[in-house]
N, C-alpha and C positions, 0 to 999 in steps of 0.2 A: 725364247729359244727352245726348240724341240730337241730331244736327245734320244738317240737310238742306242740301245744296249749301253747305257750311260758312259761306259769307257770307250766305245768304238767311235762314234761320230755325233756331233751336234750340228744342227742346222739353224741358221739365223732366220728371223722372220722374213727378211728380204729374200733369202734363198728359197724358203718355203713358198712364198708368193710366186716366184718365178717358176718353180718346179710345178706348182699347181697349174699355172698357165700352160706349160709344156704338155702336161698330162691331158688337159682339156683340148688342146690343139691336136694332139695325136689321136684322141678318141680310142684309147687302148682297148683291145679285146681282153676278155677274161684270161688270166694266166700270164699276162705281160706286166712287168714291173720296171721301175727305175732301178738300174744296177749302178752302184757306186763301188769303185774298186781301183786297182792299180794294174799296170801291165809293164812289161819290159820295154824300154825305149826312151827316147828323149836324150838330151845331152848330159843328163845326170844319172841315167841308168833306169829309172822308173818314172812312169808318167801316170797321171790320174785318168780314170775312166768314168764316164757317165753315159749310159745308154739305156734304151728300153730293151728288155730281154725277158726270156722265160726263166722261171725259177728251176733250179736243179737240186739234187741231194746235198751238195756241198754249200748251199746258201743258207745264210741266216735271214729270216723274214722279219722285217722290222716295221711296225706301224708308227708313223710320225705325223703329228699335226694334220690328220685327215687324209693322208696318203700312205702308200706302202713302198718301201725300198727293199732291195736285196743286196747282201754283201757276201761274197765268197768267204767262207770261214778261213781259207788259207791266206787270203789277202788282208783279213781283218787286223792281223798283227802290225801291218804297215800303216794302219789308219787310226789306231787307238788314240783318243784325245783330239782327233781332227775336228776342226770347225769348218763347215762349208758355208760360205757367205756369197752374196751376189753384189758386185760393185756396179754402179751406174753413174760414173762421174767422168770428168774430162780426162783424167789420167788413166782410167781403167774401166772396162765394161765386160761383164761376164762373171761366171762362177769362179770363186777363189777358194783354194784349199789352204787352211792354216794348220799345218801338221807338225806337232811336237816330235814325231818320230823321225822327221827328216833331219839328217846331219848336215846336208847342204842342198841348196836348190839352184836351179839355173836362173839366169837374169829375168826371164819372163814369168817364172813361178810355175810353169807347166810340167816340169819334171824335177825329180829329187833323188837323193841317195839316202839310204837308211843305215 
């Protein structure tokens, strides 16, 4: 398991493999990175964010298992201790955030409240 800023986020080997596939498919130009964060919305108040984006002054730049991600410093407090996994089974498929900062989550796990 790869860890970014040890207390911010950990990524399982399955998630890292899928992220590397996405990066290869996107053929990202220099200056574009995978952003992991949160945004307002969803049935519980906050939802997770994963997108390719440019780095800005408010971002933490983190090197993980052969690729780089960025996390907005203001959003990091909502992600401390989070494990990003990738599920590929009959009951679930896709990226899954296991977040100890979440006081409650919606039924599908896509949004949470802190």
